[in-house]
C-alpha positions in Angstrom: 75.5 -146.5 -35.6 75.5 -149.3 -33.1 78.5 -149.9 -30.8 79.2 -153.1 -32.7 79.3 -151.3 -36.1 81.3 -148.5 -34.6 83.8 -151.0 -33.2 84.2 -152.8 -36.5 84.7 -149.4 -38.3 87.4 -148.3 -35.8 89.1 -151.7 -35.9 89.3 -151.5 -39.7 90.8 -148.0 -39.5 93.4 -149.3 -37.0 94.2 -152.2 -39.3 94.8 -149.8 -42.2 96.9 -147.6 -40.0 99.1 -150.6 -38.9 99.6 -151.5 -42.5 101.1 -148.1 -43.2 103.8 -148.7 -40.5 104.8 -152.3 -41.3 108.1 -152.8 -43.0 108.4 -153.7 -46.7 109.3 -157.3 -47.3 112.5 -157.0 -49.3 116.3 -157.4 -48.9 118.5 -160.2 -47.6 116.6 -160.0 -44.2 113.2 -160.5 -46.0 112.3 -163.6 -43.9 112.3 -161.8 -40.6 110.3 -159.0 -42.2 107.7 -161.5 -43.4 107.6 -163.1 -39.9 107.1 -159.7 -38.3 104.2 -158.9 -40.7 102.7 -162.4 -40.3 102.6 -161.8 -36.6 101.1 -158.3 -36.6 98.5 -159.1 -39.3 97.3 -162.3 -37.5 94.2 -160.4 -36.3 93.3 -159.6 -32.7 91.1 -157.0 -31.1 93.6 -154.1 -31.6 92.6 -153.2 -28.0 95.7 -151.2 -27.0 95.9 -148.8 -30.0 92.1 -148.4 -29.7 92.3 -147.6 -26.0 95.1 -145.1 -26.8 93.2 -143.4 -29.5 90.0 -143.2 -27.6 91.7 -141.8 -24.5 93.5 -139.2 -26.7 90.1 -138.2 -28.1 88.5 -138.1 -24.7 91.0 -135.5 -23.6 90.5 -133.4 -26.7 93.3 -134.8 -28.9 92.7 -134.4 -32.6 96.1 -134.5 -34.4 98.0 -137.4 -35.9 100.9 -137.5 -33.4 99.2 -140.4 -31.6 99.3 -142.7 -34.7 103.0 -143.8 -34.5 102.4 -144.7 -30.9 99.3 -146.6 -31.8 101.4 -148.7 -34.2 104.2 -149.1 -31.7 102.1 -150.4 -28.9 100.6 -153.0 -31.1 104.1 -154.1 -32.3 105.2 -154.4 -28.6 102.1 -156.4 -27.7 102.6 -158.7 -30.7 106.3 -159.3 -30.0 105.3 -160.3 -26.4 102.8 -162.9 -27.8 105.3 -164.2 -30.3 107.8 -164.8 -27.5 105.1 -166.1 -25.2 104.2 -168.8 -27.7 107.8 -170.1 -28.0 108.6 -173.7 -26.9 110.7 -172.3 -24.0 107.7 -170.4 -22.7 104.0 -171.6 -23.3 104.8 -173.8 -26.3 101.5 -172.9 -28.1 101.0 -173.7 -31.7 97.9 -171.6 -32.3 97.2 -167.9 -31.7 94.1 -166.0 -32.9 92.9 -169.1 -34.7 96.0 -169.7 -36.8 99.5 -171.2 -36.5 101.9 -169.2 -34.2 104.9 -167.5 -35.7 107.4 -170.1 -34.5 105.2 -172.9 -35.8 105.4 -171.4 -39.3 108.9 -169.9 -39.4 110.8 -172.0 -36.8 111.9 -171.2 -33.3 114.9 -169.1 -34.3 112.8 -166.8 -36.4 110.2 -166.7 -33.6 112.9 -165.2 -31.4 114.2 -162.9 -34.1 110.8 -161.7 -35.2 109.9 -160.8 -31.6 113.2 -159.0 -31.2 112.7 -157.1 -34.5 109.2 -156.0 -33.6 110.3 -154.6 -30.2 113.1 -152.6 -31.9 110.9 -151.5 -34.8 108.3 -150.3 -32.3 110.7 -147.7 -30.9 111.8 -146.7 -34.4 108.1 -146.2 -35.2 107.3 -144.2 -32.0 110.4 -142.0 -32.5 108.8 -140.9 -35.8 106.3 -138.9 -33.7 109.2 -136.6 -32.8 109.4 -135.5 -36.5 105.7 -134.4 -36.2 106.0 -132.8 -32.8 109.2 -132.3 -30.8 107.7 -131.5 -27.4 107.8 -132.6 -23.7 104.6 -134.5 -24.4 106.1 -136.7 -27.1 109.2 -137.2 -25.0 107.2 -138.2 -22.0 105.1 -140.6 -24.2 108.2 -142.4 -25.4 109.4 -142.7 -21.7 106.0 -144.3 -20.8 106.2 -146.7 -23.7 109.7 -147.8 -22.7 109.1 -148.2 -18.9 105.8 -150.0 -19.2 107.3 -152.6 -21.7 110.4 -153.2 -19.6 111.7 -154.7 -16.3 109.4 -152.5 -14.2 106.5 -153.3 -16.5 105.5 -156.2 -18.8 108.9 -158.0 -18.8 109.1 -157.8 -15.0 105.6 -159.5 -14.8 106.6 -162.1 -17.3 109.8 -163.0 -15.3 107.9 -163.6 -12.1 105.2 -165.5 -14.1 107.9 -167.9 -15.6 109.6 -168.3 -12.2 106.3 -169.2 -10.6 105.4 -172.1 -12.9 104.7 -175.3 -11.0 104.7 -173.4 -7.6 101.9 -172.4 -5.3 102.1 -168.6 -5.2 100.4 -166.0 -3.0 97.6 -163.7 -4.0 100.0 -160.8 -3.6 102.4 -162.3 -6.1 99.7 -163.2 -8.6 98.3 -159.6 -8.4 101.9 -158.3 -9.0 102.2 -160.6 -12.1 98.8 -159.4 -13.5 99.5 -155.7 -12.8 102.8 -155.9 -14.7 102.3 -158.6 -17.3 98.9 -157.5 -18.5 98.0 -154.1 -17.1 101.3 -152.4 -17.9 100.7 -152.2 -21.7 97.1 -151.1 -21.2 98.4 -148.4 -18.8 100.9 -147.4 -21.4 98.2 -147.1 -24.1 95.8 -145.0 -22.1 98.5 -142.9 -20.4 100.1 -142.1 -23.7 96.8 -141.1 -25.2 96.1 -138.8 -22.2 99.7 -137.3 -22.2 99.7 -136.5 -25.9 96.3 -134.8 -25.6 97.6 -132.5 -22.8 95.9 -134.1 -19.7 97.0 -132.9 -16.3 99.2 -135.1 -14.0 96.3 -135.9 -11.8 94.2 -136.9 -14.8 97.0 -139.1 -16.2 97.3 -140.8 -12.8 93.5 -141.5 -12.7 93.7 -142.9 -16.2 96.6 -145.1 -15.0 94.3 -146.4 -12.3 91.5 -147.1 -14.8 94.0 -149.0 -17.0 95.4 -151.0 -14.2 92.0 -152.2 -13.2 91.0 -152.9 -16.8 94.2 -155.0 -17.2 93.7 -157.1 -14.0 90.0 -157.7 -14.9 91.0 -158.6 -18.4 93.5 -161.2 -17.2 91.1 -162.7 -14.7 88.6 -163.0 -17.5 91.3 -164.7 -19.6 91.8 -167.2 -16.7 88.0 -167.9 -16.7 87.9 -168.4 -20.4 90.9 -170.8 -20.3 88.6 -173.0 -18.1 85.2 -172.4 -19.7 85.8 -171.8 -23.4 86.7 -173.9 -26.4 89.5 -173.8 -28.9 87.0 -172.8 -31.7 85.6 -169.8 -29.7 88.8 -168.7 -28.0 91.1 -169.1 -31.1 93.9 -170.6 -28.9 94.3 -173.8 -26.9 92.3 -174.0 -23.7 93.5 -175.5 -20.4 97.0 -174.3 -21.3 97.4 -172.8 -17.7 96.7 -176.3 -16.3 99.1 -177.9 -18.8 101.8 -175.5 -17.7 101.0 -175.9 -14.0 100.3 -172.2 -13.6 98.6 -170.7 -10.6 95.8 -168.5 -11.9 93.1 -166.4 -10.3 90.7 -169.3 -10.9 92.9 -172.0 -9.3 93.5 -169.6 -6.3 90.0 -168.1 -5.7 87.7 -170.5 -7.6 85.6 -169.8 -10.7 82.6 -168.1 -9.0 84.8 -165.7 -7.0 86.8 -164.9 -10.1 83.6 -163.9 -11.9 82.5 -161.7 -9.0 85.9 -160.0 -8.8 85.9 -159.3 -12.5 82.5 -157.5 -12.0 83.7 -155.5 -9.0 87.1 -154.5 -10.6 85.4 -153.4 -13.8 82.8 -151.4 -11.9 85.7 -149.6 -10.1 87.5 -148.9 -13.4 84.3 -147.4 -15.0 83.6 -145.4 -11.8 87.1 -143.8 -11.9 86.8 -143.1 -15.7 83.4 -141.4 -15.2 84.8 -139.3 -12.2 87.1 -137.6 -14.7 84.1 -135.8 -16.2 85.5 -136.2 -19.7 83.0 -138.0 -21.9 83.7 -140.8 -24.3 80.7 -143.2 -24.3 82.5 -145.5 -26.8 85.5 -145.9 -24.5 83.2 -146.8 -21.6 81.4 -149.4 -23.7 84.7 -150.7 -25.1 86.0 -151.3 -21.6 82.8 -153.1 -20.5 82.9 -155.3 -23.6 86.6 -156.3 -23.1 86.1 -157.3 -19.5 83.0 -159.4 -20.2 84.2 -160.9 -23.5 83.9 -164.6 -24.4 87.1 -164.8 -26.6 
């Protein structure tokens, strides 16, 4: 089986898994449940649950305890996109090639659907405790919470919003990328490693891999915002310019950004290989994500 076929197969399996964890659309609060499910089922690469699952497998994990966390991380990622697209934030009307949640359900339900997904993510992750009540699952929930919060994704988002229309330093931009983008990728891979019983040293190395993957992923996103098209990317291009955002491309230039993506991705793969735990699919997945065109 080729990598592309394997990727499609694994993506389909994750889609089916997510479907099992989504709420049933009934009751007086049906509209918000519909908006939640619309948001999660809008497609996407399912990168974070896939990275979690493949890291879990790399460290010898074979049970189902990882599955609630896979669903939870995708809900958290999706809620962040729903809120990102709101008029008060990026004000985007297209995401993954179709109308954004607030464009379909209205701004209030865009806010509520995001809130609901974040809460439901933790309800879902807590379900893992019914399968395995152990220090591993407790630690995994702690990682999920911290990487999504003020010292993780939210922290990065705050600095990003405050910096709009301002010239910012490379240090501050790196901080934004490490928190806003890398934090959930770190969460995914660290949780996979922790649940499979990896040592503290191994978990830290996985965190370093994930941080580099996240930064390179975000720089590539900046590159695509300049070089891609709406049809290929599935969301509006030049939105960074429209929102007067300093990006890696505006700070370092397009050619330097491309060189840095290559260097950071090489470092990530080098750290991964140094663990002496083999998962060729994970290595190829990371390479594909960083060099993607959409």
